[in-house]
N, C-alpha and C positions, 0 to 999 in steps of 0.2 A: 546735759543729764535731768536737771531741775525739770526742764520741759516736758522730758519723757515721762518724769513721775506724775506731773499734774496730768499727761496726757492718758497714761494709764489709769488713773485712779477715775477720771471723767468718764472714761471709756466704761471701766468696771461698773460704776454709778448707772450710767444707762442702762446697760445691759441688766443690772440686777432688777431694775423696776418694771421689766417685760416679764421675768421669770414667773412662771404661775405653780410649778410642781417641784415637790422635793427632789427629784431626780434631775432637773435641771439646774436646781440651785447646789447639788452636789459637784455638777461638771461646771459650773461657775468657778464655786470654791476651789477647784482643782487647777482652773486656769488661772486664777488672779491671786490666790492665797497658797497655791501649792509649790513643792520645790523647785519645780522647772518653771515658776512663772516669770514674767519680765519683771517685777518688783524685787522678788528674791535675787534674779540676776544683776540687778542693780547694786542692791544691797553689798552682794560678793564683790562687785567690782571697786568698792568703796577703796580698796587698798592700792588702786593704780591712780588715785585722785590725789591732788594735793591736800594736805591737812586743813585749810580754811574752806575748801571746796568739800571736803569729807563731812565736818561738821555740819554744814548747812543742808548737803545733800542726807546726809545720815538721818538727821533730823526731819527733812521732808519726808523722806521714804518710811521712816518708823512711824511717822503721824500718818500718811495716807495708808500704812496696813493696819495701823488699830482703827482707822475710821471705817475701812473696808471689812475688817472683822467685826465692828458693831454694826453696822449695815446689813451683813450676813447674818448676825443671831436674830436682829429686829425682822428681817424678811423671813427667815426660817419660823419664827414664832407666829408671824402674821398668816403663813401660809399653813401651817399646823391649825392655826385658831379657825381658818376657815375651813379647813377639811372636817373639823369637830362640829361646826355649826352646820354644814352640809350632812352630816350624818344625824343632827340633833333633827334636823328635818324628815329624815327618811325613818326614823324609828317606828317600832311598832307601837298601836296605842291597846295594851293586853287589856282593858277595860271594854272594848267592842268586842260584840259577839262574832263567833269564828264563821268559818265558810260551812255551810251543810254538806253532808256527805250525801251523796246520790246511792240510795238502797235499791240492791236488786238490779236486775236485768232482765232484758227479755227472753222468753223462752225460745228454744231453738226451733220449735215449731211455729211462733209468731214470727219469727225471723224468716224464715221459709215461707210461709204463706205471703208476707209482705213482699218479698222478692219476687214470688210468681205472680202476685197481682201487679206489680211495678213492670215486669215483664210483658204479659198483655195490655196492660194501659200505654205502653210502647208501641204495641201493635194496632192500636187503634181501638180496642175493646174498653168498654164501661166496667167498673166495678160498682156491683149493685148488691146491698145490704137488703137481707131477707130473712124470713123466720128459720130457725134449725130446723124445726119439725113442719112438715108441711099436711096437710088435710088429704084423706084419703081420695077425695075428689078432685083435687087438683093433679094428684101423682096417677091416678088409674083409669078412673071414669071418664076426665076429660079428655085421656088420651086414646079411649075405645078399648081398654084391655078389658077383656071378659073376666069374670069371677073365678074362673078357673085356671088362670094364667099361671104359668110358675113364679112368676116374679110377685103375685099377691100372695103368695104362700106366708101364710100366719093372719093375712087381712081378710077374715071370714066375714062375708056380707051378715 
């Protein structure tokens, strides 16, 4: 039984070194220090052992249990400290300027014109910029429209 205590203690110590999260640590605590753990079963079975063995086995089991509890507390503090340190790196520097807000948005007419230009461009046309108001010569005379044509209404020569 003494070998069982040493085996459980060494196995628990090895597993404890590999634990990286609080959830895993709690699972470890239940497995090795909980009510149904192997170490507690050994302590409960002390009544079936002779008095000489009981003293030795009880002392070793209690020593192993207290060692595992102290290792558990140390590991828990180390995990919590590393968690706080990682949060320390992620904290926000409030002295830095904030992100600028994007003011306004495109007018629906501008969106529509851009969409129509995109459609024509996808069909192979080129979008060309020009003046919004054209000379009378380019609109009418170059197209051979007579002066009395109804399209020239309001454009008297």
